[in-house]
Wavefront OBJ file of the C-alpha trace (Angstrom):
o trace
v -0.191 0.127 0.009
v 1.621 3.097 -1.384
v 0.564 6.367 0.200
v -0.559 9.069 -2.086
v 0.372 12.235 -0.083
v 4.048 10.635 1.060
v 4.733 9.567 -2.201
v 3.677 12.704 -3.721
v 5.875 14.797 -1.206
v 8.583 12.510 -2.167
v 8.605 13.179 -5.419
v 8.585 16.681 -4.927
v 11.611 16.377 -3.145
v 13.809 14.426 -5.723
v 17.417 15.435 -5.816
v 19.079 14.775 -9.325
v 22.511 13.910 -9.325
v 24.902 13.782 -12.165
v 27.162 10.423 -12.062
v 29.207 10.251 -14.943
v 31.608 7.913 -13.520
v 28.730 5.673 -12.588
v 30.212 5.661 -8.765
v 26.992 4.300 -7.147
v 26.402 1.260 -9.221
v 28.292 -0.531 -6.550
v 25.425 0.927 -3.937
v 22.746 -0.688 -6.091
v 21.464 2.470 -7.171
v 20.027 2.148 -10.536
v 18.631 5.861 -10.803
v 20.326 9.125 -10.163
v 17.445 10.046 -7.953
v 17.842 10.529 -4.317
v 16.255 12.281 -0.900
v 17.626 13.368 1.654
v 16.947 11.522 4.903
v 15.029 14.405 6.137
v 12.996 14.081 3.333
v 12.176 10.496 4.143
v 11.616 10.851 7.324
v 9.069 13.638 6.952
v 7.419 11.341 4.054
v 7.270 8.278 6.617
v 5.452 11.264 9.306
v 3.001 12.027 6.353
v 2.217 8.387 6.185
v 1.697 7.647 9.729
v -0.521 10.436 10.208
v -2.379 9.556 6.874
v -2.693 5.747 8.421
v -3.915 7.380 12.159
v -6.719 9.303 10.281
v -8.150 6.694 8.788
v -7.490 4.234 11.613
v -9.730 6.643 13.720
v -12.479 6.996 10.869
v -12.955 3.851 10.729
v -13.112 3.168 14.812
v -15.388 6.296 14.539
v -17.558 4.461 11.820
v -17.859 1.441 14.133
v -18.413 2.721 17.574
v -20.818 5.424 16.262
v -23.106 3.225 13.411
v -22.579 0.044 14.391
v -22.896 0.158 18.032
v -25.798 2.191 17.452
v -27.257 -0.110 15.015
v -26.537 -3.402 17.210
v -28.386 -1.632 19.973
v -25.167 -1.251 22.179
v -26.301 2.651 22.456
v -24.224 3.092 25.520
v -20.958 2.829 23.956
v -22.592 5.061 20.569
v -23.642 7.564 22.969
v -20.254 8.065 24.527
v -18.240 7.664 21.611
v -16.086 10.853 21.910
v -14.681 9.318 24.965
v -13.652 6.206 23.247
v -12.571 7.804 20.226
v -10.274 9.960 22.530
v -9.158 6.987 24.295
v -8.301 5.094 20.682
v -6.226 8.414 19.682
v -4.393 8.014 22.628
v -3.651 4.532 22.358
v -2.426 5.248 18.863
v -0.069 7.745 19.648
v 1.764 5.757 22.015
l 1 2 3 4 5 6 7 8 9 10 11 12 13 14 15 16 17 18 19 20 21 22 23 24 25 26 27 28 29 30 31 32 33 34 35 36 37 38 39 40 41 42 43 44 45 46 47 48 49 50 51 52 53 54 55 56 57 58 59 60 61 62 63 64 65 66 67 68 69 70 71 72 73 74 75 76 77 78 79 80 81 82 83 84 85 86 87 88 89 90 91 92
């Protein structure tokens, strides 16, 4: 699964280098495109944030909709509390 936002960020931060002597071939680099570590790290953070957002929305749907449909209204009525607990667990 490729995160579109992080991939876009990486593509916007590619550095194209000249390697006329093919010095990088020994490192398994077939391309002359590199990304700085700090930019790659930021892309990982972007992807993590997107994953957290998707997980939170899926949990919100479960707590608010599924629990309500299943007759477990005390959970769906307290959805904000359960969402806060869920978000804290994600941030550990």
